RONU-737750 format. One record per atom (N, C-alpha, C): residue number from 1; x, y, z. Coordinates in pm, whole numbers, plus 50000, padded with zeros to 5 digits. Layout:
N
SITE  domar     xx     yy     zz
SITE    NUM      X      Y      Z
...
END
This chain:
159
SITE  domar     xx     yy     zz
SITE      1  45116  70071  12898
SITE      1  45166  70001  13003
SITE      1  45277  70090  13092
SITE      2  45249  70058  13219
SITE      2  45328  70138  13334
SITE      2  45468  70061  13327
SITE      3  45567  70146  13362
SITE      3  45695  70094  13373
SITE      3  45719  70031  13516
SITE      4  45769  69912  13507
SITE      4  45802  69861  13641
SITE      4  45935  69881  13669
SITE      5  45982  69911  13814
SITE      5  46104  69943  13857
SITE      5  46129  69828  13944
SITE      6  46244  69777  13921
SITE      6  46300  69655  13986
SITE      6  46439  69703  14049
SITE      7  46438  69654  14200
SITE      7  46566  69698  14262
SITE      7  46668  69587  14233
SITE      8  46789  69641  14204
SITE      8  46881  69562  14202
SITE      8  47001  69562  14283
SITE      9  47057  69454  14355
SITE      9  47163  69464  14466
SITE      9  47233  69338  14397
SITE     10  47390  69385  14399
SITE     10  47462  69287  14375
SITE     10  47479  69173  14465
SITE     11  47513  69059  14428
SITE     11  47530  68929  14496
SITE     11  47433  68914  14604
SITE     12  47300  68937  14573
SITE     12  47208  68905  14659
SITE     12  47088  68798  14626
SITE     13  47041  68725  14701
SITE     13  46942  68625  14677
SITE     13  46810  68664  14636
SITE     14  46751  68615  14526
SITE     14  46620  68642  14493
SITE     14  46534  68527  14464
SITE     15  46409  68533  14510
SITE     15  46301  68449  14485
SITE     15  46231  68484  14366
SITE     16  46221  68396  14255
SITE     16  46176  68425  14112
SITE     16  46044  68328  14078
SITE     17  45955  68380  14019
SITE     17  45833  68309  13971
SITE     17  45825  68351  13827
SITE     18  45817  68245  13761
SITE     18  45791  68257  13595
SITE     18  45691  68187  13544
SITE     19  45606  68230  13460
SITE     19  45481  68166  13408
SITE     19  45493  68151  13263
SITE     20  45448  68034  13226
SITE     20  45442  68021  13068
SITE     20  45324  68083  13020
SITE     21  45319  68127  12896
SITE     21  45212  68192  12826
SITE     21  45092  68131  12825
SITE     22  44979  68189  12878
SITE     22  44840  68130  12885
SITE     22  44856  67999  12981
SITE     23  44945  67988  13054
SITE     23  44966  67874  13140
SITE     23  44972  67745  13079
SITE     24  45043  67756  12963
SITE     24  45055  67608  12876
SITE     24  45143  67535  12968
SITE     25  45127  67409  12971
SITE     25  45204  67305  13043
SITE     25  45316  67247  12961
SITE     26  45413  67327  12944
SITE     26  45523  67308  12851
SITE     26  45654  67259  12925
SITE     27  45673  67291  13058
SITE     27  45809  67298  13109
SITE     27  45839  67149  13138
SITE     28  45768  67068  13215
SITE     28  45806  66943  13238
SITE     28  45844  66849  13131
SITE     29  45771  66877  13010
SITE     29  45812  66798  12898
SITE     29  45925  66822  12824
SITE     30  45964  66964  12862
SITE     30  46085  67003  12831
SITE     30  46178  67048  12916
SITE     31  46215  66952  13005
SITE     31  46280  66963  13124
SITE     31  46450  66987  13104
SITE     32  46484  66916  12994
SITE     32  46624  66927  12966
SITE     32  46656  67082  12888
SITE     33  46556  67130  12825
SITE     33  46566  67255  12773
SITE     33  46572  67385  12905
SITE     34  46483  67332  12965
SITE     34  46478  67432  13093
SITE     34  46620  67435  13156
SITE     35  46706  67310  13182
SITE     35  46823  67318  13255
SITE     35  46926  67379  13143
SITE     36  46911  67347  13023
SITE     36  47005  67415  12928
SITE     36  46999  67549  12944
SITE     37  46877  67641  12946
SITE     37  46860  67763  12969
SITE     37  46933  67840  13079
SITE     38  46971  67752  13177
SITE     38  47002  67819  13294
SITE     38  47159  67789  13277
SITE     39  47212  67729  13195
SITE     39  47356  67696  13212
SITE     39  47466  67785  13259
SITE     40  47450  67893  13277
SITE     40  47547  68002  13321
SITE     40  47501  68051  13455
SITE     41  47383  67999  13512
SITE     41  47339  68057  13655
SITE     41  47332  67942  13747
SITE     42  47356  67953  13869
SITE     42  47346  67846  13973
SITE     42  47217  67869  14036
SITE     43  47144  67772  14062
SITE     43  47005  67794  14122
SITE     43  47030  67724  14273
SITE     44  46979  67800  14361
SITE     44  47028  67753  14497
SITE     44  46889  67649  14536
SITE     45  46782  67709  14485
SITE     45  46656  67619  14538
SITE     45  46566  67633  14404
SITE     46  46486  67529  14369
SITE     46  46381  67527  14260
SITE     46  46283  67427  14257
SITE     47  46183  67479  14178
SITE     47  46069  67361  14156
SITE     47  46027  67401  14002
SITE     48  46000  67288  13931
SITE     48  45971  67309  13791
SITE     48  45824  67258  13789
SITE     49  45721  67315  13784
SITE     49  45586  67271  13740
SITE     49  45554  67271  13596
SITE     50  45430  67226  13538
SITE     50  45396  67206  13418
SITE     50  45406  67346  13344
SITE     51  45323  67444  13418
SITE     51  45307  67563  13354
SITE     51  45390  67712  13428
SITE     52  45452  67667  13536
SITE     52  45546  67788  13588
SITE     52  45662  67712  13673
SITE     53  45751  67799  13717
SITE     53  45843  67762  13820
SITE     53  45899  67874  13907
SITE     54  45955  67827  14011
SITE     54  45984  67918  14113
SITE     54  46154  67878  14149
SITE     55  46231  67970  14153
SITE     55  46380  67952  14178
SITE     55  46424  68043  14277
SITE     56  46533  68010  14341
SITE     56  46606  68137  14409
SITE     56  46758  68089  14363
SITE     57  46811  68227  14337
SITE     57  46946  68250  14286
SITE     57  47008  68346  14334
SITE     58  47154  68364  14342
SITE     58  47213  68475  14370
SITE     58  47220  68568  14225
SITE     59  47211  68664  14251
SITE     59  47224  68776  14141
SITE     59  47374  68797  14092
SITE     60  47458  68750  14170
SITE     60  47621  68780  14171
SITE     60  47638  68927  14124
SITE     61  47701  68947  13999
SITE     61  47718  69086  13955
SITE     61  47619  69134  13831
SITE     62  47510  69034  13809
SITE     62  47426  69080  13698
SITE     62  47299  69130  13769
SITE     63  47231  69202  13686
SITE     63  47100  69251  13728
SITE     63  46983  69140  13700
SITE     64  46894  69133  13794
SITE     64  46804  69028  13787
SITE     64  46698  69011  13662
SITE     65  46676  69150  13588
SITE     65  46605  69154  13482
SITE     65  46691  69083  13377
SITE     66  46837  69117  13375
SITE     66  46912  69054  13239
SITE     66  46907  68898  13273
SITE     67  46915  68849  13391
SITE     67  46926  68710  13415
SITE     67  46808  68637  13345
SITE     68  46677  68707  13406
SITE     68  46558  68636  13329
SITE     68  46537  68654  13197
SITE     69  46583  68779  13152
SITE     69  46566  68793  13009
SITE     69  46650  68693  12922
SITE     70  46778  68673  12971
SITE     70  46865  68581  12917
SITE     70  46806  68433  12922
SITE     71  46747  68391  13026
SITE     71  46689  68276  13034
SITE     71  46568  68249  12931
SITE     72  46480  68345  12930
SITE     72  46358  68351  12854
SITE     72  46380  68344  12712
SITE     73  46499  68417  12663
SITE     73  46552  68422  12533
SITE     73  46596  68262  12491
SITE     74  46708  68230  12550
SITE     74  46744  68113  12536
SITE     74  46630  67990  12515
SITE     75  46518  67995  12617
SITE     75  46435  67888  12613
SITE     75  46339  67909  12500
SITE     76  46307  68046  12484
SITE     76  46212  68060  12370
SITE     76  46276  68014  12247
SITE     77  46412  68036  12211
SITE     77  46473  68014  12087
SITE     77  46467  67868  12057
SITE     78  46522  67791  12158
SITE     78  46517  67644  12153
SITE     78  46375  67595  12139
SITE     79  46296  67645  12206
SITE     79  46160  67574  12186
SITE     79  46099  67610  12069
SITE     80  46102  67729  12021
SITE     80  46050  67780  11898
SITE     80  46132  67710  11773
SITE     81  46250  67675  11789
SITE     81  46313  67617  11658
SITE     81  46301  67462  11651
SITE     82  46295  67390  11779
SITE     82  46278  67251  11792
SITE     82  46160  67203  11819
SITE     83  46083  67267  11873
SITE     83  45956  67196  11942
SITE     83  45813  67259  11886
SITE     84  45808  67371  11898
SITE     84  45669  67441  11839
SITE     84  45688  67591  11834
SITE     85  45644  67646  11746
SITE     85  45651  67794  11708
SITE     85  45539  67849  11803
SITE     86  45563  67978  11858
SITE     86  45474  68045  11945
SITE     86  45531  68112  12022
SITE     87  45442  68193  12099
SITE     87  45486  68265  12240
SITE     87  45505  68157  12346
SITE     88  45591  68184  12423
SITE     88  45643  68101  12515
SITE     88  45615  68139  12678
SITE     89  45652  68269  12711
SITE     89  45642  68324  12846
SITE     89  45537  68430  12850
SITE     90  45470  68460  12977
SITE     90  45412  68572  13002
SITE     90  45512  68688  12998
SITE     91  45469  68808  12974
SITE     91  45544  68923  12977
SITE     91  45646  68954  13100
SITE     92  45587  68928  13216
SITE     92  45635  68973  13324
SITE     92  45683  68839  13421
SITE     93  45756  68863  13532
SITE     93  45778  68769  13612
SITE     93  45773  68843  13755
SITE     94  45775  68755  13878
SITE     94  45744  68787  13996
SITE     94  45905  68798  14049
SITE     95  45949  68876  14150
SITE     95  46073  68869  14198
SITE     95  46055  68934  14346
SITE     96  46116  68887  14426
SITE     96  46135  68904  14581
SITE     96  46283  68902  14627
SITE     97  46317  68997  14676
SITE     97  46478  69015  14723
SITE     97  46449  68935  14855
SITE     98  46524  68840  14881
SITE     98  46554  68780  15015
SITE     98  46609  68876  15115
SITE     99  46562  68897  15216
SITE     99  46579  68995  15319
SITE     99  46682  68940  15428
SITE    100  46662  68813  15466
SITE    100  46740  68750  15576
SITE    100  46720  68587  15576
SITE    101  46788  68524  15668
SITE    101  46785  68382  15678
SITE    101  46640  68315  15691
SITE    102  46550  68397  15770
SITE    102  46420  68347  15794
SITE    102  46334  68355  15656
SITE    103  46365  68474  15595
SITE    103  46270  68482  15471
SITE    103  46338  68374  15357
SITE    104  46459  68338  15370
SITE    104  46500  68272  15259
SITE    104  46457  68109  15298
SITE    105  46468  68086  15435
SITE    105  46397  67944  15471
SITE    105  46267  67933  15419
SITE    106  46166  68029  15442
SITE    106  46033  68033  15417
SITE    106  46007  68033  15275
SITE    107  46082  68086  15190
SITE    107  46084  68076  15041
SITE    107  46121  67923  15000
SITE    108  46222  67890  15063
SITE    108  46278  67743  15031
SITE    108  46172  67643  15053
SITE    109  46105  67673  15168
SITE    109  45983  67592  15213
SITE    109  45867  67590  15119
SITE    110  45863  67699  15063
SITE    110  45752  67721  14971
SITE    110  45766  67668  14848
SITE    111  45877  67678  14813
SITE    111  45934  67624  14668
SITE    111  45926  67439  14679
SITE    112  45967  67408  14805
SITE    112  45964  67261  14803
SITE    112  45818  67214  14825
SITE    113  45720  67288  14888
SITE    113  45590  67254  14929
SITE    113  45503  67259  14777
SITE    114  45560  67323  14672
SITE    114  45466  67385  14586
SITE    114  45392  67267  14512
SITE    115  45449  67171  14469
SITE    115  45386  67045  14403
SITE    115  45268  66990  14468
SITE    116  45274  66994  14615
SITE    116  45180  66969  14712
SITE    116  45052  67045  14690
SITE    117  45100  67176  14716
SITE    117  45016  67298  14710
SITE    117  44923  67300  14561
SITE    118  44979  67263  14468
SITE    118  44925  67265  14342
SITE    118  44841  67122  14322
SITE    119  44852  67033  14407
SITE    119  44769  66895  14413
SITE    119  44835  66816  14283
SITE    120  44983  66830  14255
SITE    120  45035  66739  14180
SITE    120  45054  66613  14242
SITE    121  45096  66621  14367
SITE    121  45148  66493  14441
SITE    121  45116  66529  14576
SITE    122  45116  66409  14665
SITE    122  45090  66429  14798
SITE    122  45222  66425  14882
SITE    123  45319  66366  14846
SITE    123  45444  66370  14922
SITE    123  45543  66461  14850
SITE    124  45598  66555  14885
SITE    124  45682  66661  14817
SITE    124  45831  66573  14782
SITE    125  45861  66480  14859
SITE    125  45975  66381  14832
SITE    125  45964  66315  14722
SITE    126  45836  66291  14662
SITE    126  45829  66196  14550
SITE    126  45855  66284  14394
SITE    127  45854  66423  14420
SITE    127  45833  66512  14298
SITE    127  45983  66536  14271
SITE    128  46010  66492  14143
SITE    128  46154  66494  14099
SITE    128  46198  66637  14024
SITE    129  46120  66720  14037
SITE    129  46167  66831  13951
SITE    129  46161  66945  14055
SITE    130  46248  66921  14170
SITE    130  46241  67013  14278
SITE    130  46406  66992  14347
SITE    131  46443  67074  14413
SITE    131  46581  67079  14497
SITE    131  46555  67003  14637
SITE    132  46435  66967  14682
SITE    132  46409  66911  14803
SITE    132  46498  66798  14836
SITE    133  46532  66699  14754
SITE    133  46603  66590  14758
SITE    133  46749  66626  14801
SITE    134  46800  66716  14732
SITE    134  46931  66803  14748
SITE    134  46932  66843  14900
SITE    135  46859  66909  14954
SITE    135  46832  66982  15074
SITE    135  46816  66853  15171
SITE    136  46748  66761  15162
SITE    136  46717  66651  15240
SITE    136  46862  66590  15264
SITE    137  46931  66559  15165
SITE    137  47073  66487  15160
SITE    137  47182  66579  15247
SITE    138  47158  66711  15252
SITE    138  47238  66784  15339
SITE    138  47171  66808  15465
SITE    139  47076  66738  15496
SITE    139  47037  66757  15634
SITE    139  46950  66863  15687
SITE    140  46902  66920  15577
SITE    140  46785  67052  15594
SITE    140  46647  67015  15640
SITE    141  46606  66886  15596
SITE    141  46481  66849  15632
SITE    141  46470  66708  15667
SITE    142  46389  66665  15764
SITE    142  46365  66518  15797
SITE    142  46260  66469  15673
SITE    143  46270  66340  15682
SITE    143  46177  66263  15566
SITE    143  46037  66283  15587
SITE    144  45984  66322  15699
SITE    144  45858  66324  15701
SITE    144  45806  66486  15699
SITE    145  45900  66556  15634
SITE    145  45867  66709  15624
SITE    145  45745  66727  15504
SITE    146  45656  66803  15535
SITE    146  45563  66825  15417
SITE    146  45453  66753  15440
SITE    147  45432  66616  15512
SITE    147  45312  66553  15549
SITE    147  45201  66627  15608
SITE    148  45219  66729  15704
SITE    148  45138  66800  15779
SITE    148  45189  66972  15756
SITE    149  45248  66978  15682
SITE    149  45304  67126  15657
SITE    149  45178  67231  15624
SITE    150  45165  67334  15690
SITE    150  45077  67430  15651
SITE    150  45133  67566  15623
SITE    151  45164  67590  15499
SITE    151  45227  67698  15463
SITE    151  45119  67834  15467
SITE    152  45175  67966  15485
SITE    152  45091  68074  15495
SITE    152  45013  68105  15374
SITE    153  44884  68074  15376
SITE    153  44799  68102  15279
SITE    153  44768  68246  15220
SITE    154  44802  68336  15331
SITE    154  44778  68472  15300
SITE    154  44896  68538  15248
SITE    155  45023  68480  15235
SITE    155  45144  68527  15180
SITE    155  45158  68528  15032
SITE    156  45182  68630  14936
SITE    156  45176  68634  14821
SITE    156  45325  68586  14752
SITE    157  45333  68467  14696
SITE    157  45457  68427  14631
SITE    157  45460  68439  14480
SITE    158  45375  68514  14430
SITE    158  45374  68537  14281
SITE    158  45293  68435  14198
SITE    159  45225  68381  14257
SITE    159  45161  68279  14154
SITE    159  45014  68361  14116
END
């Protein structure tokens, strides 16, 4: 297996995608476990789907690999102890360093539109495992956002 080099920048925003092992739909059924596993990290934007999630977070003074390793380890420990024994996560994860405000906005839009993209729901505002309502309440989105949204299908967001 090749060694993957990740770039680490202190106090920088990252977009992350993490997928469950064999895309098992375990995340929504265990949403409390998901949140407990992030207890030390503030997520800026998120969406949790049955078999994967996307988040944006600030690395602060930690390496992104350490942050993801800690999350996966916590979640796996609780999952294996209280729910079901077995492998929980795919080995790797996708990360993208946010470069500027436009890049951040595009990734936040992608996160919030993701349940519609995956045909889980037609109206992204009705999906409760997303930070969209928080952004709406803070004036970042109009209520009709997402009804005719056309995300860039050629851009790879790590799915």
